[in-house]
C-alpha positions as CSV (number, residue, x, y, z in Angstrom):
1,M,-16.1,-11.4,17.6
2,I,-13.3,-9.0,18.6
3,W,-15.1,-5.8,17.4
4,L,-18.0,-6.6,19.7
5,L,-15.7,-6.9,22.7
6,E,-14.0,-3.6,21.7
7,L,-17.4,-1.9,21.4
8,A,-18.4,-3.3,24.8
9,V,-15.7,-1.4,26.7
10,P,-17.1,2.1,26.0
11,V,-20.7,0.8,26.1
12,F,-20.4,-0.6,29.6
13,S,-18.1,2.0,31.1
14,L,-19.5,5.2,29.5
15,G,-23.0,3.7,29.7
16,G,-22.6,3.2,33.5
17,A,-21.3,6.8,33.9
18,L,-24.3,8.2,31.9
19,A,-26.7,6.2,34.0
20,A,-25.1,7.5,37.2
21,I,-25.5,11.1,36.0
22,I,-29.2,10.5,35.0
23,F,-30.2,8.8,38.3
24,S,-28.3,11.1,40.5
25,G,-30.2,14.1,39.1
26,S,-33.6,12.4,39.1
27,G,-34.5,13.9,42.5
28,G,-35.6,10.6,44.0
29,D,-34.1,8.7,46.8
30,P,-30.3,8.7,47.0
31,V,-28.8,5.9,44.9
32,D,-25.5,4.2,45.7
33,L,-23.3,5.1,42.7
34,R,-21.3,1.9,43.2
35,Y,-24.0,0.1,41.3
36,F,-23.4,2.2,38.2
37,A,-19.6,1.7,38.6
38,T,-20.2,-2.0,37.7
39,G,-20.1,-0.9,34.0
40,C,-16.5,0.3,34.6
41,I,-15.6,-3.0,36.3
42,I,-17.0,-5.0,33.4
43,G,-15.3,-2.8,30.9
44,S,-11.9,-3.2,32.7
45,F,-12.0,-6.9,32.5
46,I,-13.0,-6.9,28.8
47,L,-10.1,-4.4,28.1
48,A,-7.7,-6.7,30.0
49,Y,-8.8,-9.7,27.9
50,L,-8.3,-7.7,24.7
51,A,-4.8,-6.8,25.9
52,W,-4.0,-10.4,26.8
53,I,-4.8,-11.9,23.5
54,R,-2.6,-9.5,21.5
55,P,0.9,-10.5,20.4
56,H,2.3,-7.5,22.3
57,K,1.0,-7.1,25.9
58,D,-0.1,-3.7,27.2
59,I,0.7,-3.8,30.9
60,V,-1.5,-0.7,31.6
61,A,-4.6,-2.3,30.0
62,L,-3.9,-5.6,31.7
63,T,-3.9,-4.0,35.2
64,T,-7.2,-2.1,34.8
65,P,-9.3,-4.7,36.6
66,I,-7.1,-4.3,39.7
67,Y,-7.7,-0.6,39.8
68,S,-11.5,-1.0,39.1
69,V,-11.7,-3.4,42.1
70,F,-9.7,-1.0,44.2
71,F,-11.8,2.0,43.4
72,F,-15.3,0.6,43.2
73,V,-15.4,-2.7,45.2
74,M,-13.0,-2.6,48.1
75,P,-14.2,-0.6,51.2
76,S,-12.5,2.8,51.4
77,D,-12.7,6.1,53.2
78,F,-13.8,8.1,50.1
79,S,-17.1,7.8,48.4
80,V,-17.6,6.9,44.8
81,G,-18.8,9.9,42.9
82,I,-19.9,10.7,39.4
83,I,-16.7,12.4,38.5
84,L,-14.6,9.3,39.4
85,I,-16.9,7.0,37.4
86,L,-16.8,9.3,34.4
87,L,-13.1,9.8,34.4
88,Y,-12.5,6.1,34.8
89,A,-14.9,5.3,31.9
90,V,-13.1,7.9,29.7
91,S,-9.7,6.4,30.6
92,L,-10.8,2.9,29.6
93,T,-12.0,4.2,26.2
94,L,-8.7,6.0,25.7
95,L,-6.8,2.9,26.7
96,L,-8.8,0.9,24.2
97,V,-7.8,3.3,21.4
98,R,-4.2,3.1,22.5
99,L,-4.4,-0.7,22.5
100,K,-5.7,-0.8,18.9
101,L,-3.2,1.7,17.6
102,R,0.0,0.5,19.3
103,F,-0.3,-3.2,20.2
104,G,-1.3,-5.0,17.1
105,V,-4.2,-7.2,16.0
106,A,-5.7,-9.8,18.3
107,H,-5.3,-13.4,17.0
108,T,-6.4,-15.7,19.7
109,P,-10.1,-15.9,19.1
110,E,-9.7,-16.7,15.4
111,N,-7.3,-19.5,16.3
112,G,-9.7,-21.2,18.8
113,G,-7.5,-20.3,21.7
114,Q,-4.3,-21.9,20.2
115,S,-1.1,-20.0,19.7
116,L,2.3,-20.5,18.1
117,K,5.0,-22.2,20.1
118,E,8.6,-21.2,20.4
119,P,10.9,-20.7,18.6
120,L,8.4,-20.3,15.8
121,K,6.5,-17.6,17.6
122,S,9.6,-15.4,18.0
123,Y,10.6,-15.9,14.4
124,C,7.2,-14.8,13.2
125,E,7.5,-11.7,15.3
126,T,10.9,-11.0,13.8
127,V,9.6,-10.8,10.2
128,R,6.3,-9.1,11.1
129,Q,7.5,-5.7,9.7
130,Q,8.7,-7.2,6.4
131,A,5.4,-9.0,6.0
132,A,3.4,-5.8,6.5
133,G,3.4,-4.8,2.8
134,I,2.8,-8.3,1.3
135,P,-0.4,-8.6,-0.8
136,L,-3.1,-10.8,0.7
137,E,-3.0,-13.1,-2.3
138,A,0.7,-13.7,-2.0
139,A,0.4,-14.3,1.8
140,H,-2.4,-16.9,1.1
141,A,-0.2,-18.5,-1.6
142,A,2.5,-18.8,1.0
143,A,0.2,-20.6,3.3
144,V,-1.0,-22.9,0.6
145,T,2.5,-23.7,-0.6
146,F,3.7,-24.5,3.0
147,A,0.7,-26.6,3.7
148,R,1.0,-28.6,0.5
149,F,4.7,-29.2,1.1
150,A,4.1,-30.2,4.7
151,Q,1.5,-32.8,3.5
152,G,4.0,-34.3,1.0
153,E,2.0,-32.9,-2.0
154,Y,5.1,-31.7,-3.7
155,R,3.6,-31.2,-7.2
156,E,0.8,-29.0,-5.8
157,A,3.3,-27.1,-3.7
158,A,5.4,-26.4,-6.7
159,Q,2.4,-25.2,-8.7
160,A,1.3,-22.8,-5.9
161,A,4.8,-21.5,-5.5
162,G,5.3,-21.0,-9.2
163,A,2.2,-19.0,-9.6
164,A,3.1,-16.8,-6.6
165,T,6.6,-16.3,-7.9
166,V,5.3,-14.9,-11.2
167,S,2.8,-12.5,-9.5
168,L,5.3,-11.3,-6.9
169,T,8.1,-10.7,-9.5
170,E,5.9,-8.0,-11.1
171,T,5.5,-6.0,-7.9
172,N,8.6,-7.3,-6.0
173,P,7.5,-6.1,-2.5
174,C,9.9,-8.5,-0.7
175,P,12.8,-10.0,-2.7
176,P,13.5,-12.7,-0.1
177,L,9.9,-13.9,-0.3
178,V,10.3,-14.3,-4.1
179,T,13.4,-16.3,-3.5
180,A,11.6,-18.5,-0.9
181,F,8.9,-19.4,-3.4
182,A,11.4,-20.2,-6.1
183,I,13.4,-22.4,-3.7
184,V,10.4,-24.3,-2.6
185,R,9.2,-24.7,-6.2
186,E,12.6,-26.1,-7.3
187,Q,13.0,-28.5,-4.5
188,A,9.4,-29.6,-4.5
189,L,9.8,-30.6,-8.1
190,L,13.0,-32.5,-7.3
191,L,11.2,-34.4,-4.6
192,D,8.2,-35.1,-6.8
193,E,10.4,-36.5,-9.5
194,S,12.8,-38.2,-7.1
195,T,15.7,-36.3,-8.7
196,D,19.1,-36.1,-7.0
197,Q,20.4,-32.9,-5.6
198,P,21.9,-30.7,-8.3
199,E,25.2,-29.0,-7.9
200,Q,23.6,-25.6,-8.7
201,F,20.4,-24.6,-7.1
202,I,18.5,-21.5,-6.0
203,E,19.4,-20.2,-2.6
204,F,19.3,-17.0,-0.5
205,S,22.0,-14.3,-0.6
206,A,23.8,-12.8,2.3
207,S,21.6,-9.7,2.1
208,D,18.6,-11.9,3.0
209,A,20.1,-13.1,6.3
210,A,18.1,-10.7,8.5
211,V,14.8,-12.4,7.6
212,L,16.0,-16.0,7.7
213,A,15.4,-18.3,10.6
214,K,18.6,-20.3,10.2
215,P,22.1,-18.9,9.4
216,L,23.4,-19.5,5.9
217,S,25.8,-22.4,5.6
218,P,29.4,-22.0,4.4
219,A,30.0,-22.0,0.6
220,D,32.0,-25.2,0.7
221,Q,29.2,-27.2,2.4
222,L,27.0,-28.0,-0.6
223,N,24.6,-30.4,1.1
224,D,24.0,-28.1,4.1
225,R,23.4,-25.1,1.8
226,F,20.8,-27.1,-0.1
227,E,18.9,-28.2,3.0
228,V,19.2,-24.9,4.9
229,S,17.9,-23.1,1.8
230,L,14.7,-25.2,1.9
231,D,14.3,-24.9,5.6
232,N,14.6,-21.1,5.5
233,A,12.3,-20.8,2.5
234,L,9.5,-22.9,4.2
235,L,9.8,-21.0,7.5
236,L,9.7,-17.6,5.7
237,L,6.6,-18.7,3.8
238,F,5.0,-19.8,7.1
239,A,5.9,-16.5,8.9
240,T,4.7,-14.4,6.0
241,A,1.4,-16.1,5.8
242,W,0.9,-16.0,9.6
243,N,1.5,-12.2,9.7
244,A,-0.2,-11.2,6.5
245,S,-3.2,-13.6,6.1
246,A,-5.2,-14.0,9.3
247,K,-7.7,-16.3,7.6
248,D,-5.0,-18.9,7.0
249,Q,-3.8,-19.0,10.6
250,P,-6.0,-22.0,11.6
251,V,-4.5,-24.0,8.8
252,L,-1.0,-22.9,9.7
253,L,-1.6,-23.9,13.3
254,L,-2.3,-27.4,12.1
255,G,1.0,-27.4,10.3
256,Q,3.1,-25.8,13.0
257,S,4.4,-29.2,14.2
258,F,6.1,-29.5,10.8
259,A,7.5,-26.0,11.1
260,L,8.9,-26.8,14.5
261,K,10.6,-29.9,13.2
262,I,12.4,-27.7,10.7
263,F,13.7,-25.6,13.6
264,N,14.6,-28.7,15.7
265,P,15.2,-31.6,13.3
C-alpha cells in the first residue's frame, strides 16, 4: 500500500540517522557510519518510486537516489558524518511532504501497473480541476454509466445516467457533467429502442467547450452534432470518474479501449 511506502521513507532515513547517533556515542570501537547511511539510500529509492508513479513527476524527488549513491556509496575525499546523514534524512522527509502536497495522488499501484494511454491520459489531466468537487457517488455513477454503455447495455446505462442526473441537478457542482449524463441517457434509450435520430436532442453549449474532448460541430451539421455530443459526453464521464473515483479506475482501464476508439474512430 502507498501509505506504507510513504511511512518507510522517514523510518529508514531518520532511523538510520538515529542509529548512527546512538552507536557513535556508545564508546566502543569506531563504526563506519556508511552502514547507517544505508537507510538514506533505501529511503531515496522509495521516494523516487513514489514520485515516479504520480501523474505529475517531481524531478527533485526522482533524482534523490543519484545523490544518495554519490554521497554514501562512491569513494570520496570526505568522510560520511552524522550531520550529513541527519541532514539528508530530514531532506528526504521534507521532500516526501512536498510530494504529497504538490504532486497529486499516486494511481499506479491501484491499477496493477497499468496506465492510461494518449490522448485519453492528457484529456483526463485537462479536466482534473473541474472534477475535484464532484461527489464520490456522482463519480461512481459516471463510471457505471460509461461501462454499461461501452458494453452495449444501453438500458442499464440510461438508468444509471438518469439517477445521477437527478441527484446532480440538486447540487449542480458541474453543469457540463449534468449535461453529459442527460446526453448519454437520451441516446442510450434511442439505441435501446432502435429509434432514429431526432431533429432536436440534448447537446453541450459553447460555454462547455473548455471541458470537452472534441470541438463542437457547426450548427448546420445535424448528424455530426448528434454524434459529437455523445462522444464528448462519454469521454467527460470517463475523465470525471477517473479523477474523482479511484476505486473505479481498474474498471475504467478495462474500458479505455472503447474510450480511445471515440478519440480515433
